[in-house]
C-alpha positions in Angstrom: 62.1 -100.9 -58.4 59.1 -99.2 -59.9 57.6 -98.9 -56.3 61.1 -96.8 -55.5 60.5 -94.7 -58.3 57.2 -94.1 -57.2 58.2 -93.2 -54.0 61.1 -91.1 -55.3 58.6 -89.5 -57.6 56.2 -88.7 -54.9 58.0 -86.2 -52.7 59.4 -84.7 -55.7 55.7 -83.9 -56.7 55.1 -83.0 -52.8 57.6 -80.5 -52.9 56.8 -79.0 -56.6 53.0 -78.6 -55.2 54.5 -77.0 -52.0 56.5 -74.6 -54.1 53.7 -73.8 -56.3 51.6 -73.4 -52.9 54.2 -71.2 -51.5 54.6 -69.1 -54.9 51.4 -68.5 -55.2 51.0 -67.2 -51.3 54.5 -65.7 -51.9 53.1 -63.5 -55.1 49.7 -62.9 -53.1 51.4 -62.2 -49.6 52.9 -58.3 -50.6 49.6 -57.4 -51.7 47.1 -59.4 -50.4 48.5 -60.0 -46.6 47.1 -56.8 -45.2 43.5 -58.0 -46.6 43.4 -61.6 -46.1 44.7 -61.4 -42.3 40.5 -61.8 -40.8 39.9 -64.7 -43.5 43.0 -66.4 -42.9 42.2 -65.8 -38.7 38.9 -67.8 -39.5 40.4 -71.0 -41.5 43.6 -71.2 -39.6 42.4 -73.7 -37.1 41.2 -75.8 -40.3 44.4 -75.4 -41.9 46.4 -76.4 -39.0 44.1 -79.6 -38.9 44.7 -80.2 -42.6 48.8 -79.9 -41.9 48.5 -82.6 -38.8 46.6 -84.9 -41.5 49.4 -84.0 -44.1 52.1 -84.8 -41.7 50.7 -88.1 -40.9 50.1 -89.0 -44.4 53.9 -88.3 -45.1 54.8 -90.5 -42.1 52.6 -93.3 -43.1 53.9 -93.2 -46.9 57.7 -93.3 -45.1 56.6 -96.5 -43.1 55.3 -98.3 -46.3 58.4 -97.3 -48.4 60.2 -99.1 -45.5 57.9 -102.0 -45.6 58.4 -102.1 -49.5 62.0 -102.1 -49.5 61.8 -105.2 -46.7 59.4 -106.9 -48.9 61.7 -106.2 -52.1 64.3 -107.5 -49.9 62.4 -110.4 -48.4 60.2 -110.6 -51.9 57.1 -111.0 -49.8 53.9 -109.0 -51.0 54.2 -107.7 -54.0 50.7 -107.4 -54.6 49.6 -105.9 -51.0 52.2 -103.2 -52.0 50.9 -102.6 -55.4 47.5 -102.2 -53.5 48.9 -99.9 -51.0 50.5 -98.1 -53.6 47.3 -97.5 -55.5 45.8 -96.5 -52.3 48.7 -94.2 -51.8 48.3 -92.7 -55.0 44.4 -92.1 -54.3 45.4 -90.8 -51.1 47.9 -88.5 -52.7 45.3 -87.3 -55.2 42.9 -86.5 -52.3 46.0 -84.5 -50.7 46.2 -82.4 -53.7 42.7 -81.7 -53.7 42.7 -80.9 -49.7 46.0 -78.5 -50.9 43.8 -76.8 -53.4 41.3 -76.2 -50.9 44.0 -75.2 -48.3 45.1 -72.7 -50.8 41.8 -71.3 -51.6 41.3 -70.9 -47.8 44.7 -69.2 -47.6 43.3 -66.5 -50.6 40.4 -66.0 -48.4 42.7 -65.5 -45.3 44.8 -63.1 -47.2 41.6 -60.8 -48.3 40.3 -61.2 -44.7 43.6 -59.9 -43.7 43.6 -57.0 -46.0 40.2 -56.1 -45.1 41.3 -55.9 -41.6 44.3 -53.7 -42.6 42.0 -51.2 -44.1 39.9 -51.1 -41.2 42.6 -50.6 -38.9 44.2 -47.9 -41.4 40.1 -46.3 -41.1 40.4 -46.5 -37.5 43.7 -44.7 -37.5 42.8 -42.1 -39.9 39.3 -41.7 -37.2 42.4 -41.9 -34.2 44.2 -39.0 -36.1 41.2 -37.1 -36.5 40.0 -37.2 -32.7 43.9 -36.2 -31.7 43.3 -33.4 -34.0 39.8 -32.7 -32.5 41.4 -33.4 -29.1 44.2 -30.7 -29.6 41.6 -28.1 -31.0 39.7 -28.9 -27.9 42.5 -28.5 -25.6 43.3 -25.3 -27.3 39.7 -24.5 -26.8 39.6 -25.7 -23.2 42.8 -23.2 -22.5 41.3 -20.4 -24.0 38.1 -20.8 -22.2 39.5 -21.3 -19.4 41.3 -18.1 -19.7 38.3 -16.3 -20.6 36.3 -18.0 -17.8 39.0 -16.5 -15.3 38.9 -13.5 -17.0 34.7 -13.6 -16.8 34.9 -14.9 -13.4 37.5 -11.9 -12.3 35.1 -9.4 -13.9 32.1 -10.9 -12.0 33.9 -10.3 -8.8 35.1 -7.2 -9.6 31.7 -6.0 -10.7 30.3 -8.0 -7.6 32.1 -6.3 -4.9 31.7 -2.9 -7.0 27.8 -3.4 -6.4 28.4 -4.8 -3.1 30.5 -1.3 -2.3 27.4 0.6 -4.1 24.9 -1.5 -1.9 26.6 -0.9 1.3 27.1 2.7 0.5 23.6 3.2 -0.5 22.3 1.4 2.4 24.5 3.3 4.6 23.4 6.6 3.2 19.8 5.5 3.6 20.3 4.3 6.9 22.4 7.5 8.0 19.2 9.4 6.1 16.7 7.6 7.9 18.4 8.0 11.1 18.5 11.9 10.6 14.8 12.1 9.6 14.0 10.3 12.7 16.3 12.1 15.0 14.9 15.2 13.4 11.5 13.9 13.6 12.1 12.8 17.3 13.5 16.2 18.1 10.6 18.2 16.3 8.1 15.8 18.1 9.6 16.6 21.5 9.5 20.2 20.6 6.0 20.3 19.6 4.9 18.1 22.6 6.6 20.6 24.8 5.0 23.5 23.1 1.7 21.9 23.1 2.2 21.5 26.9 2.9 25.0 27.0 -0.1 25.9 25.2 -2.1 23.3 27.6 -0.5 25.1 30.6 -1.1 28.5 29.3 -4.7 27.8 28.1 -5.4 26.2 31.6 -4.2 29.3 33.1 -6.0 31.4 30.6 -9.4 29.1 31.9 -8.8 29.5 35.5 -8.1 33.1 34.9 -11.6 33.5 33.0 -13.3 31.3 35.0 -12.2 33.8 38.2 -13.2 36.9 35.7 -16.9 35.2 34.9 -17.4 34.4 38.9 -16.7 38.2 39.6 -18.9 39.2 36.7 -21.4 36.9 37.9 -21.3 38.5 41.1 -21.1 42.1 39.4 -24.4 41.0 37.6 -25.9 39.9 40.6 -25.4 43.2 42.2 -26.5 45.0 39.4 -29.7 43.1 38.9 -30.2 43.7 42.8 -29.4 47.5 42.3 -31.8 47.3 39.2 -34.4 45.7 41.1 -34.0 48.4 44.1 -33.9 51.2 41.3 -37.3 49.5 39.7 -38.4 49.6 43.2 -37.4 53.5 44.0 -39.0 54.0 40.5 -42.3 52.5 41.4 -42.6 54.4 44.3 -41.4 57.4 42.5 -44.3 57.1 40.1 -46.7 56.0 42.9 -45.5 59.3 44.3 -45.9 61.0 41.0 -49.5 59.9 40.5 -50.1 60.9 44.2 -48.5 64.8 43.4 -50.5 64.4 40.3 -53.8 63.7 42.0 -53.3 66.6 44.5 -52.7 69.1 41.4 -55.8 68.0 39.7 -57.4 68.7 43.3 -55.8 72.1 44.0 -56.6 72.9 40.1 -60.1 71.9 40.6 -59.8 73.9 44.0 -58.5 76.7 42.1 -61.4 76.9 39.5 -63.8 76.7 42.5 -61.9 79.6 43.8 -61.8 81.6 40.9 -65.8 80.8 40.6 -66.2 81.9 43.9 -64.4 85.0 43.5 -66.6 86.0 40.4 -69.6 85.4 42.7 -68.0 87.6 44.9 -67.4 90.5 42.7 -71.1 90.1 41.6 -72.1 90.5 45.2 -69.3 93.4 45.6 -71.2 95.5 43.8 -74.2 95.6 46.2 -71.5 95.0 49.2 -68.8 97.0 49.2 -67.8 96.7 52.4 -68.0 93.3 53.7 -66.7 92.4 50.4 -63.4 94.0 50.8 -63.1 92.1 53.9 -63.8 89.0 52.0 -61.1 89.7 48.9 -58.2 90.4 51.5 -58.9 86.9 52.9 -58.8 85.6 49.1 -56.2 87.1 48.5 -54.0 86.1 51.6 -55.6 82.2 50.5 -54.4 82.8 47.1 -50.8 84.0 48.1 -50.9 80.8 50.1 -52.5 78.7 47.4 -49.5 80.3 44.7 -47.0 79.6 47.0 -48.1 75.7 47.6 -48.1 75.5 43.7 -45.0 76.7 43.8 -43.6 74.6 46.1 -45.2 71.9 44.4 -43.6 72.5 40.8 -40.3 72.4 42.6 -40.7 69.2 44.2 -42.1 67.7 40.8 -39.2 69.0 39.0 -36.9 67.4 42.1 -38.5 64.3 41.6 -38.6 64.2 37.6 -34.8 65.0 37.9 -34.5 61.8 40.4 -36.4 59.9 38.2 -34.5 60.9 35.1 -31.4 59.9 37.1 -32.7 56.8 38.3 -33.7 55.9 34.4 -30.1 56.7 33.3 -28.6 54.6 35.8 -31.4 51.9 35.0 -29.8 52.5 31.4 -26.2 52.4 32.6 -27.1 48.8 34.4 -28.9 47.6 31.2 -25.7 48.4 29.1 -23.4 46.8 31.7 -25.6 43.5 31.8 -25.7 43.8 27.8 -21.8 44.2 28.1 -21.5 41.3 30.6 -23.4 39.2 28.5 -21.5 39.9 25.6 -18.5 39.5 27.5 -20.0 35.9 28.6 -20.5 34.8 25.1 -17.0 35.7 24.1 -15.4 34.0 27.1 -17.7 31.1 26.3 -16.4 31.2 22.5 -12.7 31.4 23.7 -13.6 28.4 26.0 -15.1 26.7 22.6 -11.8 27.4 20.5 -9.7 26.4 23.4 -11.4 23.2 23.7 -11.2 22.8 19.8 -7.2 23.7 20.1 -6.8 21.2 22.9 -8.7 18.7 20.6 -6.4 19.5 17.8 -3.6 19.4 19.7 -4.4 15.9 21.1 -5.2 15.0 17.6 -1.6 16.2 16.1 0.0 14.3 19.3 -1.6 11.3 18.2 -0.6 11.9 14.3 3.0 12.5 15.5 2.4 9.1 17.4 1.4 7.3 14.4 3.9 8.8 12.3 6.8 7.5 14.6 4.9 4.1 14.5 5.2 4.3 10.9 8.8 5.6 11.0 10.0 2.7 13.0 7.9 0.4 11.0 10.0 1.7 8.0 13.3 1.1 10.0 12.5 -2.6 10.4 11.2 -3.0 6.9 14.7 -1.4 5.8 16.3 -3.8 8.0 14.5 -6.5 6.9 15.3 -5.3 3.5 18.7 -5.3 4.3 18.9 -8.8 5.5 16.9 -9.9 2.8 19.8 -8.4 0.4 22.4 -10.2 2.5 20.8 -13.5 2.1 20.4 -12.8 -1.9 24.2 -11.8 -1.8 25.4 -15.0 0.2 22.9 -17.2 -2.2 24.9 -15.7 -5.2 28.2 -16.1 -3.7 27.3 -19.8 -3.3 26.0 -20.3 -6.8 29.3 -19.0 -8.0 31.4 -21.1 -5.8 29.0 -23.8 -7.1 29.8 -23.0 -10.6 33.6 -22.6 -10.1 33.6 -26.2 -8.4 31.5 -27.2 -11.6 34.0 -25.7 -14.2 37.0 -27.6 -12.2 35.1 -30.7 -12.1 34.6 -30.0 -16.0 38.4 -29.3 -16.2 39.1 -32.7 -14.2 36.7 -34.2 -16.6 38.6 -32.8 -20.0 41.9 -34.0 -18.7 41.1 -37.5 -17.7 39.0 -37.4 -21.3 42.5 -36.3 -22.7 44.6 -38.5 -20.6 42.2 -41.5 -21.9 42.7 -40.3 -25.4 46.6 -40.2 -25.3 46.2 -43.8 -23.7 44.5 -44.6 -26.6 46.8 -43.2 -29.3 49.5 -45.0 -27.4 47.5 -48.3 -27.8 46.9 -47.6 -31.2 50.5 -47.0 -31.7 51.4 -50.4 -30.1 48.6 -51.8 -32.6 50.4 -50.4 -35.3 54.1 -51.6 -34.1 52.3 -54.9 -33.7 50.7 -54.7 -37.1 54.3 -54.2 -38.6 55.4 -56.9 -36.8 52.8 -59.4 -37.9 53.6 -58.1 -41.6 56.9 -59.4 -40.9 55.9 -62.4 -39.7 53.5 -62.5 -42.7 56.2 -62.9 -44.9 58.4 -64.7 -43.0 55.2 -67.0 -42.5 55.3 -67.1 -46.8 58.2 -69.0 -46.7 57.2 -71.3 -43.7 53.7 -72.6 -43.5 53.7 -73.9 -39.9 55.7 -70.4 -38.9 52.7 -68.6 -41.2 49.8 -70.6 -39.3 51.5 -69.4 -35.7 51.5 -66.3 -37.1 47.9 -66.0 -38.1 47.0 -67.5 -34.7 48.6 -64.8 -32.8 47.4 -62.1 -35.3 44.0 -63.5 -34.2 44.5 -62.9 -30.7 45.9 -59.4 -32.0 42.6 -59.2 -33.9 40.7 -60.1 -30.8 42.7 -57.7 -28.6 42.1 -54.8 -31.2 38.4 -55.9 -30.9 38.5 -55.9 -27.1 40.1 -52.4 -27.3 37.3 -51.2 -29.7 34.6 -52.5 -27.4 36.8 -50.5 -25.0 36.3 -47.2 -27.2 32.5 -47.8 -27.8 32.6 -48.4 -23.9 34.2 -45.1 -23.5 31.8 -43.6 -26.2 29.1 -44.8 -24.4 30.3 -43.3 -20.8 30.6 -39.5 -22.7 27.3 -40.2 -23.7 26.1 -40.5 -20.6 27.8 -37.5 -19.6 26.4 -36.0 -22.0 23.0 -37.2 -21.0 24.0 -35.9 -17.3 24.8 -32.6 -18.9 21.6 -32.3 -20.8 20.2 -33.3 -17.4 21.8 -30.3 -15.7 21.1 -28.0 -18.5 17.1 -28.8 -17.7 17.7 -28.3 -14.3 19.5 -24.7 -15.0 16.5 -24.2 -17.2 14.4 -25.1 -14.2 16.3 -22.4 -12.3 16.0 -19.9 -15.0 12.3 -20.4 -15.2 12.0 -19.6 -11.1 13.9 -16.6 -11.9 11.6 -15.6 -14.4 8.6 -16.3 -11.9 10.5 -14.1 -9.3 10.7 -11.5 -12.0 7.2 -11.5 -12.5 6.8 -11.0 -9.1 9.0 -8.4 -8.8 7.0 -6.8 -11.9 3.7 -7.3 -10.1 5.4 -5.7 -7.1 6.4 -2.7 -9.3 2.6 -2.6 -10.6 1.5 -2.8 -6.9 3.9 0.3 -6.0 2.9 2.5 -9.1 -0.8 2.0 -8.1 0.2 3.3 -4.8 2.1 6.1 -6.4 -0.5 7.4 -7.7 -1.6 8.8 -4.8 1.6 10.8 -4.1 1.9 14.4 -3.9 2.0 16.8 -6.7 5.5 18.9 -5.7 7.0 15.1 -6.3 5.4 14.5 -10.0 8.6 15.2 -11.8 10.5 12.4 -9.8 7.5 10.2 -10.4 7.6 10.7 -14.1 11.7 10.1 -14.1 11.0 7.0 -12.2 8.3 6.0 -14.7 10.9 6.3 -17.6 13.4 4.4 -15.5 10.6 1.7 -15.2 9.8 1.8 -19.0 13.7 1.7 -19.6 13.9 -1.8 -17.1 10.7 -2.9 -18.9 13.0 -2.8 -22.2 15.8 -4.1 -20.5 13.5 -7.3 -19.2 12.5 -7.3 -23.0 16.2 -7.4 -24.1 16.7 -10.1 -21.2 13.6 -12.5 -22.4 15.2 -12.0 -25.9 18.6 -12.9 -24.7 17.0 -15.8 -23.1 15.1 -17.0 -26.5 18.6 -16.6 -27.8 20.1 -18.8 -25.2 17.3 -21.5 -25.9 18.5 -21.1 -29.7 21.9 -21.7 -28.3 21.2 -24.7 -26.4 19.4 -26.2 -29.3 22.5 -25.3 -31.5 24.8 -27.0 -28.5 22.9 -30.3 -29.1 24.6 -29.9 -32.5 27.7 -28.7 -31.2 29.4 -32.0 -32.5 28.9 -30.9 -35.7 30.8 -27.7 -35.7 33.0 -26.2 -32.6 33.6 -23.1 -34.6 30.0 -22.1 -34.4 29.8 -22.7 -30.8 32.9 -20.4 -30.5 31.4 -17.6 -32.6 28.3 -17.9 -30.4 30.5 -17.6 -27.4 31.4 -14.3 -28.8 28.3 -13.2 -29.3 27.0 -14.2 -26.0 29.6 -11.9 -24.6 28.8 -9.0 -26.8 25.1 -9.7 -25.7 26.7 -9.6 -21.9 28.9 -6.6 -22.7 25.7 -4.9 -24.1 23.6 -6.1 -21.1 26.6 -4.6 -18.8 26.5 -1.4 -20.7 22.4 -1.3 -20.1 23.4 -1.9 -16.3 25.4 0.9 -16.3 22.8 3.0 -18.1 20.4 2.1 -15.5 22.9 2.9 -12.7 23.3 6.3 -14.3 19.5 6.6 -14.3 19.2 5.7 -10.8 22.1 8.0 -9.6 19.6 10.8 -11.5 17.1 9.4 -9.8 19.1 9.9 -6.7 19.7 13.5 -7.4 16.3 14.3 -8.3 15.4 12.7 -4.7 17.9 15.0 -3.0 16.5 18.1 -5.3 13.1 16.8 -4.1 14.4 16.4 -0.2 15.9 20.2 -0.8 12.3 21.6 -2.2 11.1 19.8 0.9 13.3 21.4 3.2 12.4 24.7 1.6 8.7 24.0 2.0 9.5 23.0 5.6 11.2 26.2 6.1 8.0 28.1 4.6 6.1 25.8 6.8 8.3 26.5 9.8 7.5 30.6 8.7 3.9 29.9 8.6 3.7 28.1 12.0 5.4 31.0 13.5 2.7 33.7 11.6 0.3 31.1 12.9 1.3 31.3 16.3 1.1 35.1 16.1 -2.1 35.4 14.5 -3.4 31.9 16.2 -5.4 31.0 12.8 -6.4 27.2 13.1 -6.7 27.1 9.0 -3.2 27.3 8.6 -2.4 24.9 11.6 -4.3 22.5 9.4 -2.7 23.2 6.0 0.5 22.9 7.5 -0.3 19.5 9.2 -1.8 18.1 5.8 1.3 19.4 3.9 3.6 17.7 6.2 1.7 14.8 6.1 1.4 14.9 2.6 5.4 15.3 2.3 6.5 12.7 4.6 4.0 10.0 2.5 5.5 11.4 -1.0 9.2 11.0 0.6 8.1 7.4 1.7 7.0 6.3 -1.5 9.7 7.8 -3.3 12.0 6.0 -1.1 10.2 2.6 -1.6 10.0 3.1 -5.2 14.0 3.7 -5.3 14.3 0.5 -3.2 12.3 -1.6 -5.6 14.4 -0.1 -8.7 17.5 -1.1 -6.8 16.0 -4.6 -6.1 15.2 -4.8 -10.0 18.5 -3.9 -10.6 20.5 -6.5 -8.5 17.9 -9.0 -9.8 18.9 -8.2 -13.2 22.4 -8.5 -12.4 22.5 -11.9 -10.7 20.5 -13.0 -14.1 23.2 -11.7 -15.9 25.6 -13.7 -14.0 23.7 -16.7 -14.1 23.5 -16.2 -17.9 27.4 -15.8 -18.1 28.0 -18.6 -15.8 25.6 -20.6 -18.1 27.2 -20.0 -21.4 30.7 -21.0 -19.6 29.2 -24.2 -18.5 27.4 -24.8 -22.1 30.5 -24.0 -24.1 32.7 -26.4 -21.7 29.9 -29.4 -21.6 30.3 -29.1 -25.6 34.2 -29.0 -25.6 34.0 -32.3 -23.0 
């Protein structure tokens, strides 16, 4: 009977202790189930093993009770039953201790479950924050999409306008170069024809002058022969005059002798009159004859003197003619020298015109090469814009993929929440049934493992996003390298501009105003370059800030607005530079008009030079024309360099705008 009472008391004690354990678990379950899920999952296996042992012990007790009943019926083995009962009591005490341990384990499991629920709540808050952030990012992406499309549209419009302006300028330059080439060709042909005509005229003049020289030489020879004959006649006349003078002297001496003889006869006549009278008559006759002869001699001498004077006059005339012929020969020689110098100058002018033709052709070739380079640069910029559009499309696809993944994560989190609610309901049911509770704990452990897997997937996704951020940083570094290359190109363009400025120092004085205006434009370009450098430094600052973009998206949006304002400022500066280029074009046109006026003056001077045949005016005209052509060429080259710098600035602005959009897209992603 005692055994039966103990057997009846055992299930009551077991029921009471199990009820106490259930009450404790039910009291702790509504507030502590959420925090004890993790620890219960860790101790669920051990608890299940203890439960199996309890079931086995209960079965053994039942077997023992049956045996005791049989022994009571048969009154055998009382001592063995008492021993077994004592052992059963000991085992019951041990089981009670095990139950207490299991209660502690259950409490720990409940606290772990509560911790897991708090972690799930934190994860849920993070997911909500991520969803809010994703929504803001989606709004920002939509806004940035619209802004990017607007920027691309504006860039396309500006590119088309600049292409049209460049094509118009190139067509204008080509037409101007063709017109200048045609005018130069016509002028050169006209000048060649004029030079050929002058050469033919000079050749005719030379032939006529040679004939005149031959005639004059013949005349000179004849005059020399006549002079020689006259000199011979003069010598003969001189000889004759000498002979006549000798005869005159002889006759005068004879007259003196006759006079002396007469005086002597007079003295004798006094003594002798008659014979002396006869002699006097004879002497008178002889005197008469001598006077007649003397008169004849005087006449003859006068005739000889007149002839000699005539011959001397003829000699003087011949000498004057010789001097005139010599002077004319000197003039002819001077004219020949002048004609030869004119021929040499015409040949030099022809060589200069040929050199100018070659230079103009080389300029045309350079202009064509520059056109080809501009077209290549336009193609490169178009390809870069296409690449930027492709990159933006890829970023949009990545953003869409991330949004889809976030939606999947939210859906999975909602499923987790529903599963957690189901697990809570199951835990409440498990508070009534220990076995069901253990099964539910195992299921919750599996779900927690799934949540851990999901967390691992989230971490993997975070790693993937970080890798994408690293790739974006690498692309940013590549873009920075491209910016450095563009800076190097800008420095090369600046060195080219400095070389052009050094070449412009030797330009002509009439284009100094245009040169000063070009220098002002270059200074403004330098200021724009400085502003570009400031913008680049600000871009570097924005890049450093973009690394901290996850901390604040509002600051990046403000920076984007600042970059837009800077872009608008740079566009305004570009418009100002374009207006200055237009003013430079007007100045160049004014210079062309002045040059045309100078050409008119030069043509007028040329006509005057042709009328006066002065060599100095022709040389001055040639010098002025060369100076004018070189000045125009230098001004055209300077204008082309300015256009190149403006095009490079516009390209850099485009790249900066695309980089800003790309950086903002990467921050959003």
